[in-house]
N, C-alpha and C positions, 0 to 999 in steps of 0.2 A: 571478424562472427562476424556473418547475417544472423539476425534479430527475426523470428518466424514469429506473426504476430497473426491472430481473430482479430475480427475486426466486428463487434453485437450492438447495433441500435436499430430498431425497429421502425425507424422512417428512411425510405427509401434513397431519399437526397441527402439528406446528411449522412447514413451512410456510402457512398457512394463519394458523397467529399472527401468524406473519414480513409477511406482507402487510397482516393488519389494522391492526397497528403502526406500519406505514409511511405507509397509506396516510392515517393518519387527521390529516395533517400536509398542509397547506392547499399547502404547494410543495415535496411528494414525490406522487410517482404512481407505481402498480405497473402497466409497461405490460408484462409476462407473467409469466407463472412458469415453474420446468423442476423436472424429480423425478432430472434426470442428468445429469452431465456435455455428453451429447452432447446433448441437448434444451436445455440452457444456451447453447450455441453457438451452435445452430439459433436458439434467440432471439434472442443477440445482432444472427446477424447480419439478420435481420426486421425486428429492432426500432428498433435499433442505438438502446440506454440510453446514459446518462451516465455510470449506476455500474451494474456485475451485484454483487448480493448473493450470494456464493458460500459452498456449504456443501464441508467440502474430501473425507468423506469416503461416496462415491456409487455407485451401481451404474453395469458399463458405465463408463465415464469420469468419475474421479476430478473432485475441482473444482483440483490441478495444472497435470493436463493441458487440462482445458478453458478455462483461465487463461490458458495457455499459447495453444491457438489462437487462439481469443479477439481475443489481446492480437496473434495474430500479423495475425490480419485489419482489426484497427483500430486506431489510435495514439490515438483520442479515446473510448473504453471506459475508467472506472477498473475495478479490483473490487476490491473489499473482501472478503475473508476472514474466515470464521468460523468459531470452532474452539476446542476446549477447550480447559482448563490444560496438560495430559500432552502437548498434539501441538506443541513445538517446534519437531524433525525436519523433520513434516510441513510447517508453518507458515516457514519456511527455502527450503524448498522455493519454496513457492508465491511468495516474497518476488521467489525468483532468477526463476522466471515468469515476473515482473512484476507478482506484485497491486500495490496502493498501500499494504496495510496491511493491518491484520484487529482485531476485536477477538473478547470473547469472547461467550461462545453464553449465559451469564448475566448479559450489561449490561444496566442500568438501561435502558428506551427511548430517554430521553433524550440518554443517548450512544452510545445505536444512532442517535439521529435525526441527531447531530454528525458523526458517524462519514460517515454517508453525504454531509453538505453537505461537511465536511472534502474527502474525499476528489473529493467533485464540482468543486471547486476546488485539487484537485491539494495541497494541505495537510493535512495527518492528524496535527494535535498530538500525542496520544494515542501514535500508532507509533513514532518517531525511537527515543524511550527503551527501548519495550518490545523492538525489533530490533535496538539494544543490545546485548541478552541474548542473544539466538537465535542472531547471530553469532556475538557472544563465543563463546557454548558450541559454536557448531558450527564457528569455527574451529580452536577449543581440540581438540576431541573427535578433529579428524583430523588434524591438526597441518599444516596450510596453511601454509605460507611466503609469503610478501609478496610480491606484484606490482604494483613502484611503474611500470610499465608502462605498467599501465590508465591512472596519474592525467596528466593533461595538465592545469596549472594554477597564475597565477601563484599568489609566497607571497602576497599581502593570499587570493584566494580560495582557497586552505590554509588560512589562518587562519578564513574563512568556515564553509569546508568542518568543520574538526574542529567545530564549535561547534551546524553540525545535526546531528551523527551525536549530539551528546550533548541534542536535541531540544531545545534553543533556536529563536525565535520567531524572525523575522525582526527584530523592534520591540529582544528581549532582546539578538541578536547587536550590533546597530544601540550598543544601549545599553556593549554587552562593549567593544565596538571604536572607537568613538565616528566615526561613520560614518552618516550619512544613512539612512532605514529602505529608502529610493526604491536608496539605493547598493546596499544588500545582496539585496534584492529582484534588482537587475538582476544581480548576481556570481551567484547563485543560477540565475537563466533563462542567463546565458550557461553554465553551469556544466552544467546540462540538455540546452545545444541542441549543444554541441559533444560531450558523453557519448552523444549519443541515448537519455537517461531521460526515462521521464513524469513526477518527481515526485518528492519528497526524502526519501522511505522510500529508492528506489533510490537515490541520493547515499551514506546510509548504510552502505547496502552496499556499495558503490565506496568511501567512508573505509578500511572495514575493511578489503576485499578486495586496496587498495592498500598496506596497511601505512601507512597516515596516520595512521589511528588501529588505536593498537593494544590488542587484549585485556589488559582490564583496566586500561587505561590512562585 
């Protein structure tokens, strides 16, 4: 399966470098590039990519707003945000806008390839543990109260969700809870569908905002 990618970054040299790195893999195809958020939205609409590799800080429309617009128009597109280590608050905003995860711009190319492939299938193993740090910091800083009304899951699904929020894979969760991996996958899929979410990263955010998983817990 070929994964179709749009690369959005306002710096031409960075954008060209990303295109070269992504296109060097036989299963990854760059179908368009964008120099700002408006162009990214247009490219996603025209080319229907599987993944948009999205810079956050861009002129006219930034990556967060572009992510929101892209995902409002299509539930089939996944957005993988590129950021720097200082951008915790911005990345949290991108995740709230629906991004499936993020990578630092300094990651090795192998991690970039793995991230794109992971996002394309709705599972980015790196994202949940990093997202946990972001969500904890944001909730603590804002003094936000838990909102249990956000969550509608069975006790067993809650057990699974707690482990998803701690970055466990389906196989690891199955081992810890003595379940079949297919059962865990089914629980995750059911929770995604019930709450209208795209992927595990959004489940992690929901787990924290509902209070199922507490900051520092």
